[in-house]
C-alpha positions in Angstrom: 13.7 -8.8 -38.6 9.9 -9.9 -38.4 10.2 -12.8 -40.3 13.2 -14.1 -38.7 11.3 -13.9 -35.3 8.3 -15.5 -36.9 10.3 -18.3 -38.1 12.0 -18.6 -34.5 8.5 -19.2 -32.9 7.1 -21.7 -35.6 10.2 -23.4 -36.2 11.7 -26.2 -33.9 15.3 -26.7 -36.2 15.3 -22.9 -36.2 15.4 -22.5 -32.4 17.5 -25.3 -31.9 20.1 -23.2 -34.6 20.0 -19.7 -32.8 20.8 -22.0 -29.8 23.7 -23.5 -30.8 25.1 -20.7 -32.4 25.0 -18.8 -29.2 26.5 -21.5 -27.3 29.5 -21.9 -29.5 29.9 -17.9 -29.2 30.6 -18.2 -25.7 32.8 -20.7 -25.9 34.6 -18.7 -28.9 34.9 -15.9 -25.9 35.8 -18.2 -23.3 38.6 -19.5 -24.9 39.8 -16.7 -27.2 43.4 -16.4 -24.9 44.1 -20.0 -25.6 43.2 -20.8 -29.4 44.9 -19.8 -32.0 43.5 -17.5 -34.8 43.0 -19.7 -37.3 41.0 -21.8 -35.4 39.1 -18.9 -34.0 38.3 -17.8 -37.7 37.5 -21.5 -39.2 34.5 -21.8 -36.1 33.3 -18.2 -36.6 33.3 -18.7 -40.1 30.7 -21.7 -39.9 28.8 -20.1 -36.9 28.2 -17.3 -39.7 27.4 -19.7 -42.3 24.8 -21.3 -40.0 23.3 -17.5 -39.1 23.3 -16.7 -42.6 21.3 -19.7 -44.0 18.8 -18.9 -40.8 18.6 -15.4 -41.9 18.1 -16.3 -46.0 15.2 -18.4 -44.9 16.7 -21.9 -45.9 14.9 -24.7 -45.1 14.9 -27.3 -42.2 17.3 -29.5 -44.1 19.8 -26.8 -45.2 19.9 -25.5 -41.7 20.5 -28.8 -39.9 23.2 -29.5 -42.7 25.1 -26.1 -41.4 24.3 -27.3 -37.6 26.2 -30.3 -38.2 29.0 -28.7 -40.0 29.1 -26.3 -37.3 29.3 -29.0 -34.8 32.2 -30.8 -36.4 34.1 -27.4 -36.8 33.9 -26.9 -33.1 34.6 -30.3 -31.9 37.9 -30.2 -34.1 39.0 -27.0 -33.0 37.6 -26.0 -29.5 39.3 -27.2 -26.1 37.9 -30.0 -24.6 36.7 -29.1 -20.8 37.8 -31.1 -17.8 35.4 -33.3 -16.2 32.7 -31.5 -18.1 29.5 -33.3 -16.7 30.8 -31.9 -13.5 31.0 -28.5 -14.5 27.6 -29.0 -16.3 26.0 -30.1 -12.8 27.6 -27.4 -10.8 26.5 -24.8 -13.2 22.6 -26.3 -13.0 23.4 -26.5 -9.2 24.3 -22.9 -8.9 21.6 -21.4 -11.0 18.8 -23.7 -9.2 20.3 -21.9 -6.1 20.3 -18.6 -7.5 16.3 -19.0 -8.5 15.6 -20.4 -4.8 17.3 -17.6 -3.2 15.4 -15.2 -5.4 12.2 -16.6 -4.5 13.1 -16.7 -1.1 14.1 -13.3 -0.8 11.2 -11.8 -3.1 8.6 -14.0 -3.3 8.0 -16.9 -0.5 10.2 -17.2 2.4 9.6 -20.6 4.6 9.3 -20.4 8.2 8.5 -22.4 11.4 6.2 -21.5 14.0 8.3 -20.3 16.6 6.0 -20.9 19.9 2.3 -21.5 21.0 0.9 -17.7 20.7 -0.7 -18.6 17.6 -2.7 -21.5 18.7 -5.1 -23.3 17.5 -4.7 -21.6 14.4 -1.0 -22.2 13.9 0.9 -24.7 16.1 4.3 -23.9 17.7 6.3 -26.9 19.0 4.6 -29.1 21.6 6.0 -31.9 23.4 4.9 -34.6 26.1 7.0 -36.2 28.4 6.2 -39.9 28.2 8.5 -41.3 31.1 7.0 -43.5 33.6 3.9 -44.4 31.3 4.2 -47.8 30.8 1.4 -47.4 28.7 2.8 -44.9 26.1 4.0 -47.3 23.0 6.9 -45.9 21.0 6.2 -47.2 17.4 8.9 -49.2 15.4 11.6 -47.6 12.9 8.9 -47.5 9.8 5.7 -46.0 12.2 8.4 -43.3 13.8 9.3 -42.5 10.1 5.6 -42.2 8.9 4.6 -40.3 11.9 7.5 -37.7 11.1 6.8 -37.2 7.7 3.0 -37.1 7.7 2.4 -35.5 11.3 5.9 -34.1 11.9 5.8 -36.3 15.2 9.1 -37.2 16.9 10.0 -40.0 19.3 13.1 -39.6 21.6 13.7 -43.3 23.5 16.5 -44.3 25.4 16.8 -47.3 27.9 19.6 -47.0 30.6 22.0 -49.8 30.0 24.1 -49.9 33.5 23.4 -47.8 36.7 24.6 -44.5 37.0 24.5 -40.5 37.1 23.3 -38.6 34.6 25.7 -36.3 32.3 24.0 -34.2 29.4 26.3 -32.7 26.9 25.4 -29.5 25.4 24.1 -29.9 21.6 26.5 -30.0 18.8 26.1 -28.3 15.7 28.2 -30.8 12.8 26.2 -29.1 9.5 23.6 -26.2 8.9 20.7 -28.2 9.6 22.7 -31.4 11.6 23.0 -31.3 15.3 23.2 -33.6 17.7 23.4 -34.0 21.7 25.0 -36.8 24.1 23.7 -38.0 27.4 25.6 -40.2 29.8 24.3 -42.6 32.1 28.0 -43.4 34.2 30.4 -44.4 31.7 27.8 -45.2 28.9 26.8 -42.6 26.3 23.4 -42.1 24.4 23.6 -39.8 21.2 20.3 -37.9 20.2 20.4 -36.8 16.8 18.3 -33.8 16.3 17.1 -33.0 19.7 14.4 -30.4 20.5 15.1 -27.2 22.2 15.3 -27.7 25.7 15.7 -31.4 25.7 16.5 -31.5 29.1 13.3 -29.2 30.3 10.8 -31.4 28.0 12.0 -34.7 29.3 12.3 -33.8 32.9 16.1 -34.9 33.1 18.2 -33.2 35.7 22.0 -33.2 35.4 23.3 -35.8 38.3 20.3 -37.5 39.1 20.6 -41.6 39.6 19.4 -44.0 36.4 19.2 -47.4 37.4 19.8 -50.2 34.6 16.7 -50.9 32.5 15.0 -47.4 33.2 13.6 -45.6 29.9 15.1 -42.4 31.2 14.3 -40.9 28.1 10.8 -41.0 26.7 9.8 -38.0 24.9 7.3 -37.1 22.2 7.7 -33.9 20.4 5.3 -32.4 17.7 7.2 -29.9 15.6 5.4 -26.7 14.8 4.0 -25.6 11.7 5.9 -24.8 8.8 4.9 -22.0 6.1 5.7 -20.0 3.4 5.6 -16.1 4.2 4.4 -14.4 1.4 6.3 -11.6 0.5 5.0 -10.0 -2.5 1.5 -8.9 -1.5 2.4 -6.3 1.0 4.6 -4.7 -1.8 1.4 -3.4 -3.2 -0.8 -2.8 -0.4 -1.0 -2.1 3.4 -1.6 -5.5 5.7 -5.2 -5.3 6.8 -7.1 -6.2 10.1 -7.6 -9.9 10.3 -4.6 -11.0 8.6 -1.7 -13.1 9.7 1.3 -11.3 9.6 5.0 -12.0 10.1 7.2 -9.1 11.4 10.6 -9.1 12.7 11.7 -8.3 16.1 14.6 -6.1 15.4 14.9 -2.7 17.6 11.6 -3.4 19.2 11.8 -2.9 22.9 10.4 -6.2 24.7 11.0 -8.4 21.9 13.5 -11.1 21.8 16.3 -9.7 19.2 16.7 -11.0 15.7 14.0 -13.0 15.0 10.3 -13.3 13.3 7.3 -13.0 15.5 3.9 -13.7 13.9 0.6 -12.3 15.1 -3.0 -11.1 13.7 -3.2 -7.7 13.0 -6.0 -5.8 15.7 -5.5 -2.2 14.7 -3.8 0.2 12.2 -2.2 3.6 12.6 -3.9 6.1 14.5 -6.7 3.5 15.8 -7.9 4.1 19.4 -8.4 0.7 20.9 -9.7 -1.0 23.9 -10.3 -4.6 25.1 -13.6 -5.0 26.6 -14.5 -7.3 29.7 -16.5 -9.4 27.2 -13.1 -10.1 25.6 -13.9 -8.3 22.4 -11.6 -5.6 21.1 -13.1 -2.3 20.3 -11.9 -0.1 17.6 -12.5 3.5 17.4 -16.1 2.7 19.8 -16.7 -0.2 17.1 -16.9 -3.6 18.7 -15.2 -6.6 16.6 -16.9 -9.8 16.5 -17.3 -13.0 14.7 -18.6 -11.3 11.5 -15.3 -9.3 11.1 -12.6 -10.9 8.4 -9.9 -13.1 10.1 -12.0 -13.3 13.1 -14.4 -15.8 12.4 -12.7 -18.3 14.6 -11.1 -16.0 17.1 -14.5 -14.6 18.3 -16.5 -17.5 17.8 -15.8 -18.9 21.7 -18.8 -19.6 24.0 -19.0 -16.5 25.9 -20.1 -19.2 29.4 -17.1 -20.7 29.1 -13.7 -19.4 30.9 -10.4 -18.4 28.5 -8.8 -21.2 27.7 -4.8 -21.7 26.6 -4.7 -23.4 23.0 -8.8 -22.6 22.6 -10.2 -19.6 21.0 -11.2 -17.4 23.7 -11.3 -13.8 22.3 -9.1 -11.4 23.6 -8.7 -10.4 27.2 -7.3 -7.6 29.2 -5.5 -7.9 32.7 -9.1 -7.5 34.6 -10.5 -10.7 32.9 -6.9 -12.5 33.4 -6.7 -12.3 36.9 -10.1 -13.5 37.2 -8.3 -16.4 36.3 -5.1 -16.2 38.4 -3.1 -15.3 34.7 -2.9 -11.8 35.6 0.2 -9.4 34.6 0.9 -10.0 31.3 -1.5 -7.7 29.3 0.1 -4.4 31.4 -0.8 -2.1 28.4 -4.8 -2.9 28.5 -5.4 -3.5 32.7 -9.2 -2.9 32.3 -11.9 -2.3 29.6 -11.6 1.7 29.9 -7.8 1.7 28.9 -7.6 2.8 25.6 -4.3 2.6 23.5 -3.9 4.9 20.3 -1.9 2.8 17.7 0.7 5.6 16.1 1.0 6.4 12.6 2.9 4.2 10.5 2.5 1.2 13.1 0.6 -2.0 13.6 -0.9 -3.3 16.4 -1.4 -7.5 16.8 -2.0 -9.7 19.3 -1.9 -13.8 19.0 -4.9 -15.9 19.2 -3.8 -18.1 22.0 -4.9 -15.0 24.5 -4.2 -16.8 27.3 -0.5 -17.7 26.7 0.7 -15.1 24.1 3.1 -12.4 24.4 2.1 -9.4 22.2 1.1 -6.0 21.7 -0.9 -6.1 25.0 2.4 -6.3 26.3 4.6 -4.2 24.0 2.5 -2.0 22.0 2.5 -1.6 18.3 5.7 -1.8 15.9 6.8 -0.1 12.8 5.2 -1.2 9.3 8.4 -1.0 7.6 9.3 -4.1 10.0 6.6 -6.5 8.4 8.2 -9.4 6.7 5.2 -10.7 5.0 1.7 -12.0 5.0 1.3 -15.8 6.4 0.8 -18.0 3.5 0.8 -21.6 2.4 1.4 -24.4 5.6 3.7 -26.7 3.8 4.4 -29.1 6.9 3.3 -31.3 8.5 0.8 -32.8 5.8 -1.6 -34.6 8.0 -3.5 -33.7 11.1 -2.9 -36.0 14.2 -2.1 -34.3 17.6 -2.8 -30.8 17.1 -6.4 -31.6 15.3 -7.3 -31.5 11.8 -4.6 -30.9 9.2 -3.7 -27.1 8.6 -1.7 -28.1 5.2 -2.4 -25.3 2.5 -4.4 -22.2 2.7 -7.3 -23.7 5.0 -6.5 -22.4 8.3 -7.9 -18.8 9.2 
């Protein structure tokens, strides 16, 4: 037995012969109800001869001769499969799909950043309405393609062919990842492929508004949010740590949009006492977090002389500080620096890095650890930087 295994590792011919014997036995089992007994016996005999040659330690030439004999006998007696190439391609496709599904389920799940709460660490979808900006130029076909592939920038541009009132149809999905939306100016239709969410609001369009012939009634630039892989494996071996960017399910968590995923930075763990100081630093069990804490190098690297800004690292604000900048009311659990929040055992408290524009644990509290999906990992698209600053492609963000 040991000698046979060693020969399998050392000899390519032996490996091919073993694989051939395995394939022929599989075909025999598949066609056992279709073949007459004498044909099954003839194929089985040739297969046993090949197996015996391997076990007896025959030289490669002898094994190859047995392989040729088995191939001839199998071709003469086995039934041909209809559309064999198609069957083989389907089998490859199914195996590949199973591998991809397993990787997605147990290791790395792709995710698109849904909102701007993690900015500027990770960016959600942003848009700029270019309507009325004559200086804003729309790239040609190749320019659009290059910017989409490299930087995730999409342009939507339509010019009215006639006067008429604007009518906006709801988006339609024709395939799982293919949808379109139709805009009408009078009786003329304009089909928009892969429209962004809330196209009307982003482009400043209203049902029934009057459009003039030659008017650029749709001139919109949309920058896709970051797409990343969620590492589902790490937290099977350890718990999330403070400062890590975590993805969790919103199901059955009060105050959150249901049946989706949220991405936030872990601030506190079960049993910890949390306050937010007026200096925009979180205080855990009496200890103030600062830029030296792992994961908070950028979050707390802000200039304390500058006001907290949207889409900038500005620490974490409580409601007292937010009201000073006319943004109060979105952090009800932390009205001032004296209010203390105690994280329940088996729960996590998480905040967004975009502290002036984040619906996070300051409003809805902690969430159960069993809702954890995984750890934010590799950003795989967009590849290049651009409208959202330097590229975040790879593991370089913190």
